KETIMAR-473322 format. One record per residue: residue number from 1; x negated, y, z of N, C-alpha, C in turn. Coordinates in Angstrom, 1 decimal, m for minus. Each point is the difference from the previous one (the first is absolute). Example, Ala and Ser with C-alpha at 12.3 -4.5 7.8 and 13.67 -1.06 7.14 Angstrom:
BEGIN
     k      n_X      n_Y      n_Z     ca_X     ca_Y     ca_Z      c_X      c_Y      c_Z
     1    m13.2     m5.7      7.8      0.9      1.2      0.0     m0.9      1.2      0.0
     2      0.4      1.1     m0.7     m0.9      1.1      0.0      0.8      1.1      0.8
***
This chain:
BEGIN
     k      n_X      n_Y      n_Z     ca_X     ca_Y     ca_Z      c_X      c_Y      c_Z
     1      4.6      2.3    m15.9     m0.7     m1.1      0.7      1.0     m0.7      0.9
     2      0.0     m1.3      0.0      0.9     m0.8      0.8     m0.8     m0.7      1.1
     3      0.7     m0.1      1.1     m0.7     m0.6      1.2      0.5     m1.4      0.1
     4     m0.9     m1.0      0.2      0.3     m1.4      0.1     m0.3     m0.4      1.4
     5      0.9     m0.7      0.7     m0.2     m0.5      1.3      0.3     m1.5      0.0
     6     m0.9     m0.6      0.8      0.1     m1.5      0.1      0.1     m0.4      1.4
     7      1.0     m0.8      0.3      0.1     m0.6      1.3     m0.4     m1.5     m0.1
     8     m0.8     m0.4      0.9     m0.4     m1.4      0.0      0.7     m0.7      1.1
     9      0.7     m1.2     m0.3      0.7     m0.7      1.1     m0.9     m0.4      1.1
    10      0.5      0.0      1.2     m0.7     m0.5      1.1     m0.3     m1.5     m0.1
    11     m1.2     m0.3      0.4     m0.4     m1.5     m0.1      0.3     m0.6      1.4
    12      0.3      0.7      1.0      0.3     m0.5      1.3      1.4      0.1      0.4
    13      0.9      0.5     m0.8      1.4      0.2      0.3      0.9     m0.4     m1.2
    14      1.1     m0.4      0.3      1.0     m0.4     m1.1      0.8      1.3     m0.3
    15     m0.4      0.6     m1.1      0.7      1.3     m0.4      0.9     m0.3     m1.2
    16      1.2      0.5      0.1      0.9      0.0     m1.1     m0.4      1.1     m1.0
    17      0.5      0.0     m1.2     m0.4      1.0     m0.9      0.5      1.4      0.4
    18      1.2      0.0      0.7      0.5      1.3      0.5     m0.8      0.5      1.2
    19     m0.5     m1.0      0.9     m0.9      0.4      1.0     m1.3      0.6     m0.5
    20     m0.5     m0.6     m1.0     m1.3      0.5     m0.7      0.2      1.4     m0.5
    21      1.2      0.2     m0.7      0.2      1.3     m0.6      0.2      1.1      1.0
    22      0.5     m0.4      1.2      0.3      1.0      1.0     m1.2      0.3      0.9
    23     m1.1     m0.8     m0.1     m1.2      0.2      0.8     m0.8      1.1     m0.5
    24     m0.4      0.9      0.8     m0.9      1.2     m0.5     m1.2     m0.6     m0.6
    25     m0.5      0.8     m1.0     m1.2     m0.4     m0.7     m1.3      0.1      0.9
    26      0.1      0.9      0.9     m1.2      0.3      0.8      0.4      0.1      1.4
    27     m0.7     m0.6      0.9      0.3      0.1      1.5     m0.8      1.1      0.5
    28      0.6      1.1      0.4     m0.7      1.2      0.5     m0.5     m0.2      1.4
    29      0.5     m1.0      0.6     m0.5     m0.3      1.4     m0.1     m1.5      0.2
    30     m1.1     m0.4      0.6     m0.1     m1.5      0.4     m0.8      0.0      1.3
    31     m0.4     m1.2      0.3     m0.7     m0.2      1.3     m1.3      0.7      0.0
    32     m0.6      0.3     m1.1     m1.3      0.6     m0.1     m0.1      1.5     m0.2
    33      1.0      0.6     m0.7     m0.1      1.4     m0.3      1.4      0.5     m0.3
    34      0.1      1.3      0.0      1.2      0.8     m0.5     m0.5      1.0     m1.0
    35      0.5     m0.1     m1.2     m0.4      1.0     m1.0      0.9      1.2     m0.1
    36     m0.5      1.0     m0.5      0.8      1.2     m0.3     m0.6      0.7     m1.2
    37      0.9      0.6     m0.8     m0.5      0.8     m1.1     m0.6      1.3      0.5
    38     m0.8      0.6     m0.9     m0.6      1.3      0.3      1.1      1.0      0.2
    39      1.0      0.0     m0.8      1.1      0.9      0.1      0.7     m0.1      1.4
    40      0.2     m1.3      0.4      0.6     m0.2      1.3     m0.8      0.5      1.1
    41     m1.3     m0.2     m0.1     m0.9      0.5      1.1     m0.1      1.6      0.0
    42      0.0      0.6     m1.2      0.1      1.4     m0.1      1.2      0.6      0.6
    43      1.1     m0.7     m0.2      1.3      0.5      0.6      0.0     m0.1      1.5
    44     m0.9     m0.8      0.6     m0.1      0.0      1.5     m0.8      1.1      0.6
    45     m0.7      0.7     m0.9     m0.8      1.2      0.5      0.9      1.1      0.2
    46     m0.1      0.6      1.2      0.9      1.2      0.3     m0.2      1.1     m1.0
    47      1.2      0.6     m0.3     m0.1      1.1     m1.0     m0.8      1.2      0.4
    48     m0.1      0.2      1.4     m0.8      1.1      0.4     m1.5     m0.4      0.3
    49     m0.4     m1.2     m0.4     m1.3     m0.4      0.2     m0.9      0.7     m1.0
    50     m1.2      0.5      0.5     m0.9      0.7     m0.9     m0.6     m0.8     m1.1
    51      0.1     m1.3      0.1     m0.6     m0.9     m1.0      1.1     m0.4     m1.1
    52      1.2      0.3      0.2      1.1     m0.4     m0.9     m0.2      0.4     m1.4
    53     m0.3      1.3     m0.2     m0.1      0.5     m1.4     m1.2     m0.6     m0.6
    54     m1.1     m0.2      0.7     m1.2     m0.6     m0.6      0.2     m1.4     m0.4
    55      0.7     m0.8      0.9      0.4     m1.4     m0.3      0.9     m0.1     m1.2
    56      1.0      0.9     m0.1      0.9      0.0     m1.1     m0.8      0.3     m1.3
    57     m0.9      0.9      0.0     m0.8      0.3     m1.2     m0.8     m1.2     m0.4
    58     m0.6     m0.6      1.0     m0.9     m1.2     m0.3      0.9     m1.1     m0.5
    59      1.1     m0.2      0.5      0.9     m1.1     m0.5      0.4      0.3     m1.4
    60      0.3      1.2     m0.4      0.4      0.4     m1.3     m1.2     m0.2     m1.0
    61     m1.2      0.3      0.5     m1.2     m0.3     m0.8     m0.2     m1.5     m0.3
    62      0.2     m0.8      1.1     m0.1     m1.4     m0.2      1.0     m0.5     m1.0
    63      1.2      0.4      0.1      1.1     m0.4     m0.9     m0.3      0.4     m1.4
    64     m0.6      1.2     m0.2     m0.3      0.5     m1.3     m1.1     m0.9     m0.7
    65     m1.1     m0.2      0.8     m1.1     m0.8     m0.5      0.5     m1.4     m0.3
    66      0.8     m0.6      0.9      0.5     m1.3     m0.3      0.8     m0.1     m1.2
    67      0.9      1.0     m0.2      0.8      0.1     m1.2     m0.9      0.0     m1.3
    68     m1.0      0.8      0.0     m0.9      0.1     m1.1     m0.7     m1.4     m0.3
    69     m0.5     m0.6      1.1     m0.6     m1.3     m0.2      1.0     m1.1     m0.4
    70      1.2      0.0      0.5      1.0     m0.9     m0.4      0.4      0.2     m1.5
    71      0.1      1.2     m0.4      0.3      0.3     m1.4     m1.1     m0.5     m0.9
    72     m1.2      0.2      0.3     m1.1     m0.6     m0.8      0.0     m1.5      0.0
    73      0.2     m0.6      1.1      0.1     m1.5      0.1      1.2     m0.5     m0.9
    74      1.2      0.6      0.2      1.1     m0.4     m0.7     m0.1      0.1     m1.5
    75     m0.7      1.1     m0.4     m0.1      0.3     m1.5     m1.0     m0.9     m0.6
    76     m1.0     m0.6      0.7     m1.0     m0.8     m0.5      0.0     m1.5      0.3
    77      0.9     m0.4      0.8      0.0     m1.4      0.4      0.5     m1.0     m1.1
    78      0.8      0.5     m0.9      0.6     m0.9     m1.0     m1.0     m0.6     m0.9
    79     m1.1      0.7     m0.3     m1.0     m0.5     m0.9     m1.1     m0.7      0.7
    80      0.1     m0.2      1.3     m1.1     m0.6      0.7      0.4     m1.4      0.5
    81      1.1     m0.6     m0.4      0.4     m1.3      0.4      0.5     m0.1      1.4
    82      0.5      1.1      0.6      0.5      0.0      1.3      1.4     m0.5      0.0
    83      0.3     m1.0      0.9      1.4     m0.6      0.0      1.0      1.1      0.3
    84      1.2     m0.2     m0.5      1.2      0.9      0.2     m0.3      1.4     m0.5
    85     m0.8      0.1     m1.0     m0.3      1.3     m0.6      1.2      0.5     m0.9
***
């Protein structure tokens, strides 16, 4: 499976092609929110926290279910007219 990424040039700034290529695809922080991955959040939980093992197990379960769902989607999207299949 190949990953495709698209950067859209800014409509309010004059961006060169090299500026566009260097700009991150996703702003993790802006004026309204700061995002973090579940793995990053889990890493912030103290190792001696009683919840750490339960959170790790839950995160592994989420990843496993997501992997199964993604596999089903990837296997079946080609015959459904989904773009970039």
